[in-house]
N, C-alpha and C positions, 0 to 999 in steps of 0.2 A: 228503326235501334227495338235490340232490345231492353230492359228499361234491368239499370243495373242491379235493385229489388230481386229480378225475376233471374236472371242469370243466376249472379251468388246462390240464392234458392234452387233452385235449377242444380251446379252443383254444390253442393252440398260445405257452398265458402262461409266465414265468414269476412267482413276488413281487419286487416290490421294494421291497431291503431302503430304497430310502431315502425307501420311504412308509411304512415300516417297520411293513409287510404283515406279516398277523396273519390267518390264517381263520378265522371260531370257526365247527365242523366238524361241533357235535354239534347238533343239533336239537331237545333235549331242559333244552338248557339258553338258547338262543336264548327258547323259554318258558318258560323260569321270569326270566328275564329281561324278557318282557315285560309275563309274572302282577306281580311284585314290582316294574314300573313303574305299574302301577295306571295302564293305559293308559284313557277315558276313549271311547264312539263319535264326542265332537264338539269332540275334541282334531285336532291340528293338529300333525301331528311333523315336525321338521327332523330327519332323520339323518345327523349327520356319519359320513364314512368308508361307505358302504353296503356295497363292496365288491362281492361274492355273493351278496347278496342276503338273509344268515343274517341275520337281521332285520328286513331290510325287508318280508320276504313275510308273516311273522303283526306284523308292525307293520301292513300294509297292510288287514287281516285286522282287526284291531281300534280301529281307529281313522278319521278324520272323512277325514285329506289326509294323502299324506306325500312331503316334498321329500327325493329321498336323493343328497346327495353326491356325486359318488365325480371327483378330478381326476385318478387314474388312466386318460388317455381309451379302453384297451387294457381296459379293465375294466370301459367303458360296453354295450358290442351283448351283451357276455355278461349285465349285469340285463337291458340289456333283455327279452334274449330267455327270462330267468327267470320276469320279469317277463309280456308274454305268456302264456307259453305256463299257466298258471295263467290268463288273464282278469280277472287285475286291468288295473281301471284305475281306481284312485288312488289313484294313485305318478306323480314327475314327478319323471324322472332331471332332473337342475344341474351336469352335467362344470362344475365351476367352486373355486378354493380356498377351500376351509376359510375361512381366514381374509380374505378377501374380499363377502363374503359381505352383502350388504343386507340383513336378517336383518328392520329394520321399513319393505321394501316388501316383505319376505312376511307379515309379520304387516298387513300397511294388505288388502291381498287379503280378507281375511277376516276382519278389525275384531275382533279377541280376537290375546291376551299364544301367545304357543307354546310346545309342550314339546321342547328338543332332546333324544337321542341318541341315542351315539354310540359305539364305540370307538375312545379316539383317536391315535394315532399320538407317541411318547412327548418326539420332535422338537419337539413345536408342541401342547406339553401346556398351556402354564403361560400361549404364546400364544391358546388362545382362551381360558380362562379368564381374560383381564384381556376381551379382545374381551363372554363374556358377558354376566362383571359388566359395563361399560362400556354396551351393552347388553341393561343386564338387562330396563329400558321394556315389551320388548317377550318376553320369555320370560318365564314363569311358570317353570321349572317344569328345573332339568337332569338329565337319567340315563344317565353317564356312565362308562365304563370307560377306568386305571389299572392301568400297573405299581405291583405292592404299595411300592415307595419314593418314588415320588411320593403314591400315592393318601396315605399317614401326612402327608407333608406335608403334602399343603393340609385334612386336618384336624386341624395340632397344631396342641397346646399354649399355649402362655406359659412360660414359664420352660423349654422341651423344646428336644433340637437341630432337631425336625423345623417348630419353629413357623419360621414368613420371610411373606416382601412377601405371599403368594398366602393365606396361613391366612388372616390380619391385613387382606387386601379383602374374601374371603368373611364372614368373622365379622362384619366395619360392617352384611354387606348380604345374607347367606341362612345357612341352618339349614342344616347337614349333617350328614348321615349313608352313612353304611357300606348297601348292600340288599344282597351279596352278594361272598361271592368265583367266581374262578373260574379253575380250574389250568390249567397252561401246556401239560396232554398237550391239551387240548382246542379245541386249533387248529390250523392248517396254512395256514404251516409253525411245530413250538413256537416261542414266544417261552424268550426264560433262567428266564424269575420270574413265577410268578401274576401274575394279575391281579384286581383289588377294583375293584368299582362301588357311584361312589356316587351318591345325592341329595342336588339341591341345589336348596333351593326360596329361589326369592329374596325377603323382607319387600319390605310394601311400601313402608315405610319404616323408612329408621335407625334401632334402638333409639337411638343417641346422632346430635344433627343438628350437624354442620358447614358451616359460613361456607359455604365454596368443597372440594364432593368432590376434585372433580379436582386439588387443591391439593393434600387431605390423600393422595391415592393418590402423590402428588411423592415426598412426606415420607414415606411409609412407604416408599416406593424406598429415599432417599436412607439414610436407617434404616441399614437391612440393606444399604446400599450396600459400608459396611467393617463387618459384625456382629462382632468379635473388639475394634472401638477402641470407646473409652465413645459412647454417643450426642451430644452438643458436639465432637467430633472429626468423628462422623461427616457431624455436620449439616452441618457450617462446611468439610467436605470436599469436601461433592458437588456435586452440579449445580442442588443451592439457588441458592447464589450470594449463600450468607452468612458476616456470618463469627463465629467462634467467639467474641465476644462478645453475640452476637444469637439466636445458635445457646439461651445459656448462660441467658440471660436469657429468651429463651420458655420454655424446661427451665421454669429459677423458678418462673416466672409458673401454667403449665399443672403445675403442683405433683411434678416426676419433680426427682430431682435427675442432675444432667447427667453424672456419671459410672457410671448406670447403663447397660445395654447394652440396642439392641432388641428382641431378644428377652423379655426381661424386662415388657414392658409389656401391661396388657390394652388392646385397642380402646378402651373409654375414655379411658382415656388418652393414645392414641392421635390423640382423636377432638381430645380438651385442647389437645392441643402443637397440634394442627394448627393449631384454630384463631390459638395464640399466634402462634406466626411469621406463622399470614394478616393477625394486622393487627397484630403488629408493621412488618411487610415490603410489604405489599402497598400497605393502607389511610393 
């Protein structure tokens, strides 16, 4: 593996802050990530943010097919050269925006759910997670690297300050575990904080069924929109467009004290609340 500093210098490219570019510079860490991710020979991989190929190359050796997504057009020829120089023939580079990818189309080409892996830019991490949650019917699991503070929020539990919209949505449809930590010193340029790698395994079906999943996600978003307020007030002052009386009625129907706050609710309670509002407003 050629060092990122050397490659970027040879191609006269500078890392771009707007893309959150921090390139993994340690081959043993890349191999560790692949090993702990338990990639199987039959897996179809969607790699988000392929960069200079630090993960792409070992992924190609472990999996059936790798779709390497890289938005930065200036990095594409570098990545292509790294792949061709190693005679790798099972990698397809996609110069696309991660948020606009047609995951369903990729999965359909292989008639199987795909595995997503990548080092996500901080500024779009939450948007990527929401996209994967909504399109999880085509994704079996995701192995993603996040800055430590965001990883804590993703894994947050009820009652903690880290618990929020993303952690609730994930608890609804997935099991999430930390599989590794990666020091900031192993990247170029060096980020300010260390990273954690999370494995998100999407469930075949949620533990708590709801009348309308997208409506539930809207309720969760509304509840955390003004997290310092009581649920009654945060819900009634939200995009749901419901009155304080309707919010209170739904909360009581779900067995939830209207004076509680969003961060105290379990996923079971959110599911009951989503159904109560849906049945009172939509039906």
